[in-house]
N, C-alpha and C positions, 0 to 999 in steps of 0.2 A: 350386776351383770356378770354373766359367766364367761368362761373362756370361749365357748362356742359362739356366744353372741358377739364377743369381742372380735373373734376371727371373722365372723360373718360381716360385721360392720367394717372391718378393714378391707375385706374383699369387695364389698359394695362401694366403699370410698375409692378403692383402687380402680374398679371398673368405671366409676364415674370420671375419675381423673384420666384414665386411658381414653375414654370416650371423648373427653374434653380436649385432650392432646391430639387425638385423631381428627377431631373436628377442626382444631386450629391448623393442623397439618394440611387437611383437605382445603381449607380456606386459603392458606398461604400458597399451596400448589396452584389453586384456581386463579388467584391473583397474579402469580408469577407467569402462568400460562397466558392469561389475558394480556398482561404487560408485554410479554414476548411476542404474542400474536400482533399486538398493536404496533410494536417496533418493527416487526417483519413487514407488516402492511405499509408502514411509513417508508421503510427502506425500499420496498418494491415500488411504491408510488414515486418516490424520489428518483429511483433508478429509471423507471419508465419515462418520467418527465425529462430527465437528463438525456436519455436515449433519443427521445423525440426531438429535443433541442439540438443535440449533436447531429442527428440525421438531417434535420432541417438545415443546419449550418453546412454540413457536407454537401447537401443538394444545392444550396445556394452558391457555395464555392465552385461546384462543378458547373452550374449554370453560368456563373460569372466567367469561368475559364472558357466555356463554350461560346459565350457572347464575344469574349475577347478574340478567340481563335477565328470566329466568323468575321468579326470586324477586320482582323488582320488579313484574312483571306480576301475579303472584299477590297480592302485597300491595295493589296498586292495585285489583284486583278485589275483594279483601276489604274495603277501605275503602269502595268503591262500594256493596257490600252493606250495610255498617254504616251508611253514609249513608242508604240506602234504608230500613233498619229505623228509623233515627231519624226520617226523614220520615213514615213510617207511624205511629210513636208520636205525632208531632206532630199528624197528621191525626186520630188517634183521640182525643187529648186535646181538640182543638178541637171534636170532635163529641160529647164527653162531656157529659151533662146537668149535671154539677156544675162544669163549667169556669167558667161565669160567677160562681158563688158563690165559687170559689177566687180569682179575680181580685179580686172585691169585698172578700174578706177581706184580701188583700194591701193594698188601698187603705185600708181601715179601720185596719189595723195600722200602716202606715208613712207615710201621708199626714197632714200637719198641716193646720190650717185655711188656711194661706197657700200650700199646695202646689198645683201644677198637675199634673193627671193626664192622661197621653196614652195612648190606646188605639189599636188598629188601627181602620181605617175600619169594618170589619164589626162589631167589638166595640162601637164607639161607637154605631152604629145599634141594635145588639141590646140592650145593657144599660147603655150609657153614662149614661143619666139616673139610674140607680140608684146611681151611684158616690158621690153626696153631696158631691162636691168639684168644684172648678173644672176643667172639661175644656179641655185645650189642643187645638190642631189635631191631627187624626189623624196617626199615624205609619205609616210603611211597614214595619210588623212583622207577622208572621204571627199573633201573639197575645201575651197577657201584658200588662204595663203598665209605663210609664215614669213615675216620679214625680220632679218637679222642685220643690225647695224652696230658693229663693234660688239660690246657686251650687252647691248639693249636688244631685246627681242619683242616683236609684236605678234600676237597670235590672233589672226583673223580666220582661223579654221572654222569650217562649218560646224564641226562637233562642239567647239567652244561656244559659238554663237547660239546654237540650238540648245545647248545645256543651260545657258543663262536664260534664254527665252522660256525654256521648259519650266524652270522654277517660277518665273514671273507669271506665266500663263497657266500654270497648273490649276489654280482656283477657277479661272474663267473656263478653261477646257473642261474641268470637272462639272461645272454647272451646265455646260452645253451638253456634254456626253451623258451625264448621270443625273438627269433631272429627277429629283425625288418628290 
């Protein structure tokens, strides 16, 4: 084998090796690109799913807040209606012809001789002289009576009685007023 043949053989072998290396490079690049594309697709899919879940959770939280705000608004409106009903009951009681007799009965039953009786200004003018007990200065109450005997005080004010009744009757009034 001559030099030319040897050089030619080296060239052919080199070309074959270069072609093999290039083929290996192309195969490795293709595999890397495919792996990267698969990872990108998986990440995009995962992110899309996470975004859907987070959006769903955000929507559910917003809906929950809206339901809570609606419920609070309805409850507030119902309590306002109940307050209005209680105020109307108070007005009707104050206008009732037997109201003065009821207050005077409370005074006779619970006031002792050393008791001081306090009425609202309107009640003091209207029937305070009939109480038969020492009248104190008028109180800023809508109606009813406050009886003070020494350190002991009895509160028969209309506001106190209606407040207690309001709590007791809230469920019953709600069922009557807001039948669902």
